[in-house]
MINUMAR-130119 format. One record per residue (C-alpha): residue number from 1; residue in one letter; x, y, z. Coordinates in nm, 2 decimals, padded with zeros to 4 digits. Example, Ala and Ser with C-alpha at 12.3 -4.5 7.8 and 13.67 -1.06 7.14 Angstrom:
<site n="1" res="A" east="01.23" north="-00.45" up="00.78"/>
<site n="2" res="S" east="01.37" north="-00.11" up="00.71"/>
This chain:
<site n="1" res="M" east="02.45" north="-00.95" up="-01.90"/>
<site n="2" res="K" east="02.50" north="-00.81" up="-01.55"/>
<site n="3" res="I" east="02.23" north="-00.66" up="-01.34"/>
<site n="4" res="Q" east="02.38" north="-00.33" up="-01.23"/>
<site n="5" res="N" east="02.13" north="-00.05" up="-01.29"/>
<site n="6" res="Y" east="01.81" north="-00.06" up="-01.08"/>
<site n="7" res="R" east="01.67" north="00.27" up="-01.20"/>
<site n="8" res="Q" east="01.41" north="00.09" up="-01.41"/>
<site n="9" res="M" east="01.28" north="-00.08" up="-01.09"/>
<site n="10" res="D" east="01.23" north="00.25" up="-00.92"/>
<site n="11" res="C" east="01.02" north="00.36" up="-01.22"/>
<site n="12" res="L" east="00.82" north="00.04" up="-01.22"/>
<site n="13" res="K" east="00.76" north="00.07" up="-00.84"/>
<site n="14" res="F" east="00.64" north="00.43" up="-00.90"/>
<site n="15" res="A" east="00.39" north="00.30" up="-01.16"/>
<site n="16" res="A" east="00.28" north="00.03" up="-00.91"/>
<site n="17" res="A" east="00.22" north="00.29" up="-00.64"/>
<site n="18" res="L" east="-00.02" north="00.47" up="-00.88"/>
<site n="19" res="M" east="-00.19" north="00.13" up="-00.93"/>
<site n="20" res="V" east="-00.24" north="00.10" up="-00.55"/>
<site n="21" res="I" east="-00.41" north="00.44" up="-00.55"/>
<site n="22" res="C" east="-00.63" north="00.32" up="-00.83"/>
<site n="23" res="V" east="-00.73" north="00.00" up="-00.65"/>
<site n="24" res="H" east="-00.84" north="00.21" up="-00.35"/>
<site n="25" res="T" east="-01.04" north="00.46" up="-00.56"/>
<site n="26" res="R" east="-01.40" north="00.39" up="-00.63"/>
<site n="27" res="H" east="-01.52" north="00.29" up="-00.98"/>
<site n="28" res="N" east="-01.25" north="00.41" up="-01.22"/>
<site n="29" res="A" east="-01.47" north="00.33" up="-01.53"/>
<site n="30" res="S" east="-01.83" north="00.36" up="-01.61"/>
<site n="31" res="E" east="-01.86" north="00.01" up="-01.75"/>
<site n="32" res="V" east="-01.87" north="-00.25" up="-01.48"/>
<site n="33" res="W" east="-01.66" north="-00.51" up="-01.66"/>
<site n="34" res="F" east="-01.39" north="-00.25" up="-01.75"/>
<site n="35" res="D" east="-01.38" north="-00.12" up="-01.39"/>
<site n="36" res="F" east="-01.34" north="-00.47" up="-01.27"/>
<site n="37" res="F" east="-01.06" north="-00.53" up="-01.52"/>
<site n="38" res="I" east="-00.87" north="-00.21" up="-01.41"/>
<site n="39" res="Q" east="-00.91" north="-00.26" up="-01.04"/>
<site n="40" res="N" east="-00.92" north="-00.63" up="-00.99"/>
<site n="41" res="I" east="-00.69" north="-00.76" up="-01.27"/>
<site n="42" res="L" east="-00.45" north="-00.50" up="-01.40"/>
<site n="43" res="C" east="-00.38" north="-00.31" up="-01.08"/>
<site n="44" res="R" east="-00.37" north="-00.62" up="-00.86"/>
<site n="45" res="V" east="-00.02" north="-00.69" up="-00.99"/>
<site n="46" res="A" east="00.11" north="-00.39" up="-00.79"/>
<site n="47" res="V" east="00.12" north="-00.54" up="-00.43"/>
<site n="48" res="P" east="00.28" north="-00.87" up="-00.53"/>
<site n="49" res="F" east="00.54" north="-00.66" up="-00.73"/>
<site n="50" res="F" east="00.62" north="-00.46" up="-00.42"/>
<site n="51" res="F" east="00.66" north="-00.78" up="-00.21"/>
<site n="52" res="I" east="00.89" north="-00.94" up="-00.47"/>
<site n="53" res="S" east="01.09" north="-00.62" up="-00.50"/>
<site n="54" res="S" east="01.13" north="-00.57" up="-00.13"/>
<site n="55" res="A" east="01.24" north="-00.94" up="-00.09"/>
<site n="56" res="F" east="01.49" north="-00.92" up="-00.38"/>
<site n="57" res="F" east="01.67" north="-00.62" up="-00.24"/>
<site n="58" res="I" east="01.66" north="-00.73" up="00.12"/>
<site n="59" res="R" east="01.80" north="-01.07" up="00.01"/>
<site n="60" res="K" east="02.08" north="-00.90" up="-00.19"/>
<site n="61" res="K" east="02.19" north="-00.68" up="00.11"/>
<site n="62" res="S" east="02.14" north="-00.96" up="00.37"/>
<site n="63" res="L" east="02.39" north="-01.18" up="00.19"/>
<site n="64" res="E" east="02.64" north="-00.89" up="00.18"/>
<site n="65" res="D" east="02.58" north="-00.81" up="00.55"/>
<site n="66" res="A" east="02.46" north="-01.06" up="00.80"/>
<site n="67" res="T" east="02.32" north="-00.79" up="01.03"/>
<site n="68" res="Y" east="02.12" north="-00.62" up="00.75"/>
<site n="69" res="L" east="01.80" north="-00.82" up="00.79"/>
<site n="70" res="R" east="01.76" north="-00.74" up="01.16"/>
<site n="71" res="M" east="01.84" north="-00.37" up="01.10"/>
<site n="72" res="K" east="01.59" north="-00.36" up="00.81"/>
<site n="73" res="L" east="01.32" north="-00.52" up="01.01"/>
<site n="74" res="N" east="01.37" north="-00.28" up="01.30"/>
<site n="75" res="S" east="01.37" north="00.02" up="01.06"/>
<site n="76" res="L" east="01.05" north="-00.10" up="00.89"/>
<site n="77" res="F" east="00.88" north="-00.17" up="01.23"/>
<site n="78" res="K" east="00.96" north="00.18" up="01.37"/>
<site n="79" res="N" east="00.84" north="00.35" up="01.05"/>
<site n="80" res="Y" east="00.52" north="00.14" up="01.06"/>
<site n="81" res="L" east="00.46" north="00.23" up="01.43"/>
<site n="82" res="F" east="00.49" north="00.60" up="01.34"/>
<site n="83" res="W" east="00.23" north="00.57" up="01.06"/>
<site n="84" res="S" east="00.01" north="00.35" up="01.28"/>
<site n="85" res="V" east="-00.01" north="00.62" up="01.54"/>
<site n="86" res="V" east="-00.09" north="00.88" up="01.26"/>
<site n="87" res="Y" east="-00.38" north="00.66" up="01.14"/>
<site n="88" res="I" east="-00.52" north="00.57" up="01.49"/>
<site n="89" res="P" east="-00.77" north="00.86" up="01.49"/>
<site n="90" res="I" east="-00.89" north="00.78" up="01.14"/>
<site n="91" res="G" east="-00.92" north="00.41" up="01.22"/>
<site n="92" res="L" east="-01.11" north="00.48" up="01.54"/>
<site n="93" res="F" east="-01.36" north="00.71" up="01.36"/>
<site n="94" res="W" east="-01.41" north="00.44" up="01.10"/>
<site n="95" res="I" east="-01.47" north="00.17" up="01.37"/>
<site n="96" res="N" east="-01.71" north="00.40" up="01.55"/>
<site n="97" res="Q" east="-01.91" north="00.46" up="01.23"/>
<site n="98" res="N" east="-01.90" north="00.11" up="01.08"/>
<site n="99" res="M" east="-01.88" north="-00.13" up="01.37"/>
<site n="100" res="D" east="-02.10" north="-00.18" up="01.68"/>
<site n="101" res="L" east="-01.82" north="-00.22" up="01.94"/>
<site n="102" res="D" east="-01.81" north="-00.13" up="02.31"/>
<site n="103" res="K" east="-01.55" north="00.14" up="02.36"/>
<site n="104" res="I" east="-01.38" north="-00.07" up="02.63"/>
<site n="105" res="L" east="-01.27" north="-00.30" up="02.35"/>
<site n="106" res="Y" east="-01.09" north="-00.03" up="02.15"/>
<site n="107" res="P" east="-00.75" north="-00.09" up="02.31"/>
<site n="108" res="F" east="-00.77" north="-00.46" up="02.21"/>
<site n="109" res="V" east="-00.88" north="-00.37" up="01.86"/>
<site n="110" res="L" east="-00.59" north="-00.13" up="01.84"/>
<site n="111" res="L" east="-00.34" north="-00.40" up="01.94"/>
<site n="112" res="F" east="-00.50" north="-00.64" up="01.70"/>
<site n="113" res="G" east="-00.47" north="-00.38" up="01.42"/>
<site n="114" res="I" east="-00.11" north="-00.30" up="01.49"/>
<site n="115" res="F" east="00.01" north="-00.66" up="01.48"/>
<site n="116" res="Y" east="-00.22" north="-00.80" up="01.21"/>
<site n="117" res="C" east="-00.39" north="-00.56" up="00.97"/>
<site n="118" res="G" east="-00.28" north="-00.21" up="01.06"/>
<site n="119" res="T" east="-00.47" north="00.08" up="01.23"/>
<site n="120" res="Y" east="-00.62" north="00.16" up="00.89"/>
<site n="121" res="Y" east="-00.68" north="-00.09" up="00.61"/>
<site n="122" res="H" east="-00.39" north="-00.01" up="00.38"/>
<site n="123" res="L" east="-00.13" north="-00.06" up="00.65"/>
<site n="124" res="W" east="-00.17" north="-00.44" up="00.64"/>
<site n="125" res="Y" east="00.12" north="-00.46" up="00.40"/>
<site n="126" res="I" east="00.39" north="-00.38" up="00.66"/>
<site n="127" res="P" east="00.31" north="-00.65" up="00.92"/>
<site n="128" res="A" east="00.26" north="-00.89" up="00.64"/>
<site n="129" res="L" east="00.60" north="-00.81" up="00.50"/>
<site n="130" res="L" east="00.77" north="-00.83" up="00.83"/>
<site n="131" res="F" east="00.62" north="-01.16" up="00.92"/>
<site n="132" res="S" east="00.68" north="-01.31" up="00.58"/>
<site n="133" res="L" east="01.04" north="-01.21" up="00.57"/>
<site n="134" res="L" east="01.10" north="-01.39" up="00.90"/>
<site n="135" res="V" east="00.91" north="-01.70" up="00.80"/>
<site n="136" res="V" east="01.06" north="-01.74" up="00.45"/>
<site n="137" res="T" east="01.41" north="-01.68" up="00.58"/>
<site n="138" res="K" east="01.36" north="-01.95" up="00.85"/>
<site n="139" res="L" east="01.21" north="-02.20" up="00.60"/>
<site n="140" res="L" east="01.50" north="-02.15" up="00.36"/>
<site n="141" res="Y" east="01.75" north="-02.23" up="00.63"/>
<site n="142" res="R" east="01.59" north="-02.58" up="00.66"/>
<site n="143" res="F" east="01.44" north="-02.66" up="00.32"/>
<site n="144" res="S" east="01.50" north="-02.63" up="-00.05"/>
<site n="145" res="Y" east="01.31" north="-02.38" up="-00.27"/>
<site n="146" res="K" east="01.10" north="-02.67" up="-00.41"/>
<site n="147" res="I" east="00.97" north="-02.76" up="-00.07"/>
<site n="148" res="V" east="00.92" north="-02.40" up="00.04"/>
<site n="149" res="F" east="00.73" north="-02.31" up="-00.28"/>
<site n="150" res="A" east="00.51" north="-02.62" up="-00.24"/>
<site n="151" res="F" east="00.43" north="-02.53" up="00.12"/>
<site n="152" res="L" east="00.37" north="-02.16" up="00.06"/>
<site n="153" res="G" east="00.17" north="-02.24" up="-00.26"/>
<site n="154" res="F" east="-00.06" north="-02.45" up="-00.06"/>
<site n="155" res="F" east="-00.13" north="-02.17" up="00.18"/>
<site n="156" res="Y" east="-00.18" north="-01.93" up="-00.11"/>
<site n="157" res="L" east="-00.44" north="-02.17" up="-00.25"/>
<site n="158" res="L" east="-00.62" north="-02.18" up="00.09"/>
<site n="159" res="G" east="-00.62" north="-01.80" up="00.10"/>
<site n="160" res="S" east="-00.76" north="-01.78" up="-00.25"/>
<site n="161" res="L" east="-01.09" north="-01.92" up="-00.11"/>
<site n="162" res="E" east="-01.16" north="-01.55" up="-00.04"/>
<site n="163" res="T" east="-01.17" north="-01.49" up="-00.41"/>
<site n="164" res="Y" east="-01.34" north="-01.82" up="-00.51"/>
<site n="165" res="Y" east="-01.58" north="-01.81" up="-00.21"/>
<site n="166" res="S" east="-01.89" north="-01.90" up="-00.40"/>
<site n="167" res="L" east="-01.72" north="-02.22" up="-00.53"/>
<site n="168" res="I" east="-01.66" north="-02.36" up="-00.19"/>
<site n="169" res="P" east="-01.91" north="-02.65" up="-00.13"/>
<site n="170" res="N" east="-02.13" north="-02.64" up="00.18"/>
<site n="171" res="S" east="-01.91" north="-02.85" up="00.40"/>
<site n="172" res="V" east="-01.68" north="-02.84" up="00.70"/>
<site n="173" res="M" east="-01.44" north="-02.63" up="00.49"/>
<site n="174" res="K" east="-01.69" north="-02.36" up="00.42"/>
<site n="175" res="H" east="-01.79" north="-02.35" up="00.79"/>
<site n="176" res="F" east="-01.43" north="-02.32" up="00.89"/>
<site n="177" res="F" east="-01.36" north="-02.05" up="00.64"/>
<site n="178" res="D" east="-01.67" north="-01.85" up="00.75"/>
<site n="179" res="T" east="-01.55" north="-01.87" up="01.11"/>
<site n="180" res="Y" east="-01.21" north="-01.76" up="01.01"/>
<site n="181" res="I" east="-01.34" north="-01.46" up="00.81"/>
<site n="182" res="S" east="-01.57" north="-01.36" up="01.09"/>
<site n="183" res="V" east="-01.28" north="-01.33" up="01.33"/>
<site n="184" res="L" east="-00.98" north="-01.23" up="01.11"/>
<site n="185" res="F" east="-01.17" north="-01.06" up="00.83"/>
<site n="186" res="T" east="-00.94" north="-01.15" up="00.54"/>
<site n="187" res="T" east="-00.68" north="-01.40" up="00.42"/>
<site n="188" res="R" east="-00.48" north="-01.11" up="00.27"/>
<site n="189" res="N" east="-00.21" north="-01.12" up="00.53"/>
<site n="190" res="G" east="00.13" north="-01.25" up="00.62"/>
<site n="191" res="F" east="00.01" north="-01.61" up="00.66"/>
<site n="192" res="F" east="-00.16" north="-01.68" up="00.33"/>
<site n="193" res="Y" east="-00.09" north="-01.40" up="00.08"/>
<site n="194" res="A" east="00.26" north="-01.25" up="00.12"/>
<site n="195" res="P" east="00.50" north="-01.54" up="00.18"/>
<site n="196" res="I" east="00.48" north="-01.68" up="-00.17"/>
<site n="197" res="F" east="00.58" north="-01.35" up="-00.32"/>
<site n="198" res="I" east="00.87" north="-01.30" up="-00.06"/>
<site n="199" res="A" east="00.99" north="-01.65" up="-00.16"/>
<site n="200" res="C" east="00.98" north="-01.54" up="-00.53"/>
<site n="201" res="G" east="01.19" north="-01.23" up="-00.46"/>
<site n="202" res="F" east="01.45" north="-01.44" up="-00.27"/>
<site n="203" res="Y" east="01.46" north="-01.70" up="-00.55"/>
<site n="204" res="I" east="01.50" north="-01.44" up="-00.83"/>
<site n="205" res="Y" east="01.80" north="-01.30" up="-00.65"/>
<site n="206" res="D" east="01.96" north="-01.64" up="-00.57"/>
<site n="207" res="S" east="01.90" north="-01.76" up="-00.93"/>
<site n="208" res="K" east="01.94" north="-01.44" up="-01.13"/>
<site n="209" res="E" east="02.22" north="-01.57" up="-01.35"/>
<site n="210" res="K" east="02.00" north="-01.86" up="-01.46"/>
<site n="211" res="L" east="01.70" north="-01.64" up="-01.52"/>
<site n="212" res="I" east="01.91" north="-01.39" up="-01.72"/>
<site n="213" res="K" east="02.00" north="-01.68" up="-01.96"/>
<site n="214" res="L" east="01.63" north="-01.73" up="-02.05"/>
<site n="215" res="G" east="01.66" north="-01.40" up="-02.24"/>
<site n="216" res="H" east="01.36" north="-01.31" up="-02.46"/>
<site n="217" res="S" east="01.17" north="-01.62" up="-02.37"/>
<site n="218" res="I" east="01.07" north="-01.45" up="-02.05"/>
<site n="219" res="R" east="00.87" north="-01.20" up="-02.25"/>
<site n="220" res="Y" east="00.67" north="-01.47" up="-02.43"/>
<site n="221" res="L" east="00.61" north="-01.65" up="-02.10"/>
<site n="222" res="L" east="00.50" north="-01.32" up="-01.94"/>
<site n="223" res="L" east="00.26" north="-01.25" up="-02.23"/>
<site n="224" res="L" east="00.11" north="-01.60" up="-02.19"/>
<site n="225" res="M" east="00.07" north="-01.56" up="-01.82"/>
<site n="226" res="V" east="-00.09" north="-01.22" up="-01.86"/>
<site n="227" res="L" east="-00.35" north="-01.37" up="-02.10"/>
<site n="228" res="L" east="-00.42" north="-01.64" up="-01.85"/>
<site n="229" res="L" east="-00.46" north="-01.38" up="-01.57"/>
<site n="230" res="I" east="-00.71" north="-01.20" up="-01.79"/>
<site n="231" res="A" east="-00.89" north="-01.52" up="-01.85"/>
<site n="232" res="E" east="-00.90" north="-01.60" up="-01.47"/>
<site n="233" res="G" east="-01.03" north="-01.25" up="-01.40"/>
<site n="234" res="Y" east="-01.31" north="-01.30" up="-01.66"/>
<site n="235" res="F" east="-01.40" north="-01.63" up="-01.50"/>
<site n="236" res="I" east="-01.42" north="-01.46" up="-01.15"/>
<site n="237" res="F" east="-01.62" north="-01.17" up="-01.29"/>
<site n="238" res="R" east="-01.88" north="-01.40" up="-01.45"/>
<site n="239" res="Y" east="-01.90" north="-01.70" up="-01.22"/>
<site n="240" res="S" east="-01.76" north="-01.63" up="-00.88"/>
<site n="241" res="D" east="-01.93" north="-01.44" up="-00.60"/>
<site n="242" res="Y" east="-01.60" north="-01.33" up="-00.43"/>
<site n="243" res="L" east="-01.56" north="-01.17" up="-00.09"/>
<site n="244" res="D" east="-01.26" north="-00.97" up="-00.22"/>
<site n="245" res="C" east="-01.04" north="-01.01" up="-00.52"/>
<site n="246" res="N" east="-00.70" north="-01.00" up="-00.37"/>
<site n="247" res="F" east="-00.60" north="-01.35" up="-00.46"/>
<site n="248" res="L" east="-00.56" north="-01.44" up="-00.83"/>
<site n="249" res="L" east="-00.37" north="-01.76" up="-00.90"/>
<site n="250" res="M" east="-00.20" north="-01.62" up="-01.20"/>
<site n="251" res="L" east="-00.06" north="-01.32" up="-01.00"/>
<site n="252" res="V" east="00.22" north="-01.54" up="-00.88"/>
<site n="253" res="P" east="00.37" north="-01.62" up="-01.22"/>
<site n="254" res="V" east="00.28" north="-01.28" up="-01.37"/>
<site n="255" res="S" east="00.45" north="-01.08" up="-01.09"/>
<site n="256" res="F" east="00.75" north="-01.32" up="-01.09"/>
<site n="257" res="L" east="00.81" north="-01.28" up="-01.46"/>
<site n="258" res="L" east="00.74" north="-00.91" up="-01.46"/>
<site n="259" res="F" east="01.00" north="-00.84" up="-01.20"/>
<site n="260" res="T" east="01.25" north="-01.08" up="-01.36"/>
<site n="261" res="L" east="01.20" north="-00.89" up="-01.69"/>
<site n="262" res="G" east="01.23" north="-00.56" up="-01.51"/>
<site n="263" res="I" east="01.57" north="-00.63" up="-01.37"/>
<site n="264" res="Q" east="01.70" north="-00.74" up="-01.71"/>
<site n="265" res="S" east="01.58" north="-00.42" up="-01.88"/>
<site n="266" res="T" east="01.84" north="-00.24" up="-02.08"/>
<site n="267" res="I" east="01.62" north="00.07" up="-02.13"/>
<site n="268" res="P" east="01.86" north="00.36" up="-02.05"/>
<site n="269" res="I" east="01.74" north="00.60" up="-01.78"/>
<site n="270" res="S" east="01.98" north="00.89" up="-01.76"/>
<site n="271" res="F" east="01.83" north="01.07" up="-01.46"/>
<site n="272" res="K" east="01.87" north="00.97" up="-01.09"/>
<site n="273" res="T" east="01.57" north="00.80" up="-00.94"/>
<site n="274" res="N" east="01.63" north="00.86" up="-00.57"/>
<site n="275" res="R" east="01.35" north="01.11" up="-00.55"/>
<site n="276" res="I" east="01.11" north="00.87" up="-00.73"/>
<site n="277" res="R" east="01.20" north="00.60" up="-00.48"/>
<site n="278" res="L" east="01.12" north="00.83" up="-00.19"/>
<site n="279" res="L" east="00.79" north="00.94" up="-00.35"/>
<site n="280" res="T" east="00.69" north="00.58" up="-00.39"/>
<site n="281" res="Q" east="00.74" north="00.51" up="-00.02"/>
<site n="282" res="Y" east="00.53" north="00.81" up="00.09"/>
<site n="283" res="Y" east="00.26" north="00.75" up="-00.17"/>
<site n="284" res="Y" east="00.19" north="00.42" up="00.01"/>
<site n="285" res="F" east="00.16" north="00.58" up="00.35"/>
<site n="286" res="I" east="-00.03" north="00.90" up="00.26"/>
<site n="287" res="H" east="-00.25" north="00.81" up="-00.04"/>
<site n="288" res="I" east="-00.55" north="00.70" up="00.18"/>
<site n="289" res="I" east="-00.57" north="01.05" up="00.34"/>
<site n="290" res="S" east="-00.58" north="01.20" up="-00.01"/>
<site n="291" res="I" east="-00.85" north="00.95" up="-00.13"/>
<site n="292" res="V" east="-01.07" north="01.02" up="00.18"/>
<site n="293" res="L" east="-01.04" north="01.40" up="00.14"/>
<site n="294" res="I" east="-01.11" north="01.41" up="-00.23"/>
<site n="295" res="A" east="-01.40" north="01.16" up="-00.20"/>
<site n="296" res="E" east="-01.55" north="01.35" up="00.09"/>
<site n="297" res="I" east="-01.53" north="01.69" up="-00.08"/>
<site n="298" res="G" east="-01.72" north="01.53" up="-00.37"/>
<site n="299" res="H" east="-01.97" north="01.38" up="-00.13"/>
<site n="300" res="Y" east="-02.02" north="01.71" up="00.06"/>
<site n="301" res="M" east="-02.05" north="01.92" up="-00.25"/>
<site n="302" res="N" east="-02.25" north="01.66" up="-00.45"/>
<site n="303" res="W" east="-01.97" north="01.65" up="-00.71"/>
<site n="304" res="R" east="-01.98" north="01.30" up="-00.85"/>
<site n="305" res="F" east="-01.66" north="01.34" up="-01.04"/>
<site n="306" res="L" east="-01.47" north="01.37" up="-00.72"/>
<site n="307" res="E" east="-01.64" north="01.08" up="-00.54"/>
<site n="308" res="E" east="-01.55" north="00.82" up="-00.80"/>
<site n="309" res="G" east="-01.41" north="00.76" up="-01.15"/>
<site n="310" res="L" east="-01.08" north="00.85" up="-01.32"/>
<site n="311" res="S" east="-01.12" north="01.22" up="-01.22"/>
<site n="312" res="S" east="-01.13" north="01.12" up="-00.85"/>
<site n="313" res="F" east="-00.82" north="00.90" up="-00.90"/>
<site n="314" res="A" east="-00.64" north="01.19" up="-01.08"/>
<site n="315" res="F" east="-00.71" north="01.44" up="-00.80"/>
<site n="316" res="A" east="-00.62" north="01.19" up="-00.53"/>
<site n="317" res="A" east="-00.29" north="01.11" up="-00.71"/>
<site n="318" res="L" east="-00.21" north="01.48" up="-00.74"/>
<site n="319" res="L" east="-00.28" north="01.55" up="-00.38"/>
<site n="320" res="T" east="-00.08" north="01.24" up="-00.28"/>
<site n="321" res="H" east="00.21" north="01.36" up="-00.49"/>
<site n="322" res="Y" east="00.20" north="01.71" up="-00.33"/>
<site n="323" res="L" east="00.18" north="01.58" up="00.03"/>
<site n="324" res="S" east="00.46" north="01.34" up="-00.04"/>
<site n="325" res="L" east="00.68" north="01.62" up="-00.17"/>
<site n="326" res="Q" east="00.60" north="01.82" up="00.14"/>
<site n="327" res="I" east="00.70" north="01.52" up="00.36"/>
<site n="328" res="I" east="01.03" north="01.48" up="00.18"/>
<site n="329" res="R" east="01.09" north="01.86" up="00.22"/>
<site n="330" res="I" east="01.03" north="01.82" up="00.59"/>
<site n="331" res="K" east="01.26" north="01.52" up="00.61"/>
<site n="332" res="E" east="01.54" north="01.70" up="00.42"/>
<site n="333" res="S" east="01.52" north="02.01" up="00.64"/>
<site n="334" res="P" east="01.41" north="01.89" up="00.99"/>
<site n="335" res="L" east="01.19" north="02.14" up="01.18"/>
<site n="336" res="S" east="01.25" north="02.26" up="01.53"/>
<site n="337" res="K" east="01.02" north="02.18" up="01.83"/>
<site n="338" res="T" east="00.90" north="02.54" up="01.82"/>
<site n="339" res="V" east="00.80" north="02.51" up="01.46"/>
<site n="340" res="W" east="00.62" north="02.18" up="01.52"/>
<site n="341" res="S" east="00.44" north="02.32" up="01.82"/>
<site n="342" res="F" east="00.32" north="02.63" up="01.63"/>
<site n="343" res="S" east="00.23" north="02.42" up="01.33"/>
<site n="344" res="L" east="00.02" north="02.19" up="01.55"/>
<site n="345" res="F" east="-00.16" north="02.48" up="01.70"/>
<site n="346" res="V" east="-00.24" north="02.64" up="01.36"/>
<site n="347" res="S" east="-00.35" north="02.30" up="01.22"/>
<site n="348" res="F" east="-00.58" north="02.24" up="01.52"/>
<site n="349" res="F" east="-00.72" north="02.59" up="01.49"/>
<site n="350" res="L" east="-00.79" north="02.56" up="01.11"/>
<site n="351" res="T" east="-00.93" north="02.21" up="01.14"/>
<site n="352" res="G" east="-01.16" north="02.33" up="01.42"/>
<site n="353" res="I" east="-01.29" north="02.61" up="01.20"/>
<site n="354" res="L" east="-01.35" north="02.38" up="00.90"/>
<site n="355" res="T" east="-01.52" north="02.12" up="01.13"/>
<site n="356" res="A" east="-01.75" north="02.38" up="01.26"/>
<site n="357" res="L" east="-01.84" north="02.49" up="00.91"/>
<site n="358" res="L" east="-01.90" north="02.13" up="00.80"/>
<site n="359" res="L" east="-02.12" north="02.05" up="01.10"/>
<site n="360" res="H" east="-02.33" north="02.36" up="01.06"/>
<site n="361" res="S" east="-02.36" north="02.36" up="00.68"/>
<site n="362" res="K" east="-02.67" north="02.42" up="00.49"/>
<site n="363" res="D" east="-02.92" north="02.13" up="00.42"/>
<site n="364" res="S" east="-02.83" north="02.13" up="00.06"/>
<site n="365" res="Y" east="-02.49" north="01.98" up="00.15"/>
<site n="366" res="S" east="-02.43" north="01.62" up="00.24"/>
<site n="367" res="P" east="-02.28" north="01.53" up="00.58"/>
<site n="368" res="V" east="-01.92" north="01.40" up="00.57"/>
<site n="369" res="H" east="-01.79" north="01.08" up="00.72"/>
<site n="370" res="L" east="-01.62" north="01.11" up="01.06"/>
<site n="371" res="E" east="-01.27" north="01.00" up="00.93"/>
<site n="372" res="V" east="-01.25" north="01.31" up="00.72"/>
<site n="373" res="Y" east="-01.17" north="01.53" up="01.02"/>
<site n="374" res="P" east="-00.83" north="01.36" up="01.12"/>
<site n="375" res="C" east="-00.75" north="01.34" up="00.75"/>
<site n="376" res="M" east="-00.81" north="01.71" up="00.72"/>
<site n="377" res="F" east="-00.59" north="01.78" up="01.02"/>
<site n="378" res="I" east="-00.30" north="01.57" up="00.89"/>
<site n="379" res="C" east="-00.32" north="01.73" up="00.55"/>
<site n="380" res="I" east="-00.32" north="02.08" up="00.69"/>
<site n="381" res="L" east="-00.03" north="02.00" up="00.92"/>
<site n="382" res="I" east="00.18" north="01.86" up="00.63"/>
<site n="383" res="F" east="00.10" north="02.17" up="00.43"/>
<site n="384" res="I" east="00.15" north="02.43" up="00.70"/>
<site n="385" res="S" east="00.48" north="02.29" up="00.87"/>
<site n="386" res="P" east="00.73" north="02.37" up="00.59"/>
<site n="387" res="I" east="00.57" north="02.72" up="00.54"/>
<site n="388" res="V" east="00.61" north="02.79" up="00.92"/>
<site n="389" res="G" east="00.96" north="02.66" up="00.90"/>
<site n="390" res="S" east="01.05" north="02.88" up="00.61"/>
<site n="391" res="M" east="00.90" north="03.19" up="00.78"/>
<site n="392" res="K" east="01.10" north="03.12" up="01.10"/>
<site n="393" res="T" east="01.42" north="03.07" up="00.89"/>
<site n="394" res="S" east="01.36" north="03.39" up="00.71"/>
<site n="395" res="T" east="01.30" north="03.58" up="01.03"/>
<site n="396" res="S" east="01.61" north="03.44" up="01.19"/>
<site n="397" res="L" east="01.81" north="03.53" up="00.88"/>
<site n="398" res="K" east="01.69" north="03.89" up="00.89"/>
<site n="399" res="K" east="01.78" north="03.92" up="01.26"/>
<site n="400" res="T" east="02.13" north="03.78" up="01.19"/>
<site n="401" res="I" east="02.18" north="04.03" up="00.90"/>
<site n="402" res="S" east="02.04" north="04.33" up="01.09"/>
<site n="403" res="G" east="02.25" north="04.22" up="01.40"/>
């Protein structure tokens, strides 16, 4: 069996993108245990799956072209910088509202965010991916997979103390971990979390012929690991006072086997998945704006169904999908500087009006959080720009015809 068709992987990554939106949406189920199962067990597979997928395809193309890795890293970093700039206002409003920091420290916080965890919380994935790709590539030049997996597995275990925090005995280790968290906030980064999954992606590509020979046994192994993952989640839910639930030990084998099974899939997909692949990319970057807007509308109007739950997730996903389609439309038909300038002016004007209305609303409405304002501006800009571009094109066409 040869691995030739990766359309199934595009569909799986699209499903994983929806899972990421679900993780970032509040309380997707009324029952506490079921909500925990959805957000902290089922949907936690999404990010490891993305890491493994990225590593697999980067490994594939890097072995075909020695310059590909460097070009890919440069491309990822440029794209990441663009979205970091987009999210700076949102991040600064969040810091202003949630942290007691002197404004003179904001430039240092900004640099820290760009190179470590992103200018807003979901952007941590890109610096983690960049760092991990470099580290794992360097390690594999010097050591075998056995040594690399042992080394990275040890770091993953250290990072999992974030999930198993209450089980750490009061000792030097607990003091060290508390100090680390107080400075660097989380172990979900390119040091502890991402490298093991990057190594998995590299290994799956390098050993794909051996893995294919395992055939249907992968399905039974995956089923066993999923059951163990559920058991681990149940243990954490009942007995662990976790700081966050990013690290689950069984995520490593589950995501490894899931991706391996995915690339072996023989399910026929007749349609092209290029558009799905693009949508997945923009879902990641834009979904936080959708979540903030939907939740804040619910908060402002006292509509609980928009603040949290499956309905909030559904509306956020729909808005994310629409905004992503608009971005693709803009990318496919680049707009002129004149169009962008006019679109920016209109977006500032409309955002100003909406801001004034929100700030001077009646007492019966709840005040919105500050980060909603830049989210509102970005959403309006994405919505307005293609419309302005179409109007300008129509006007130009009419002049050409009449001329």
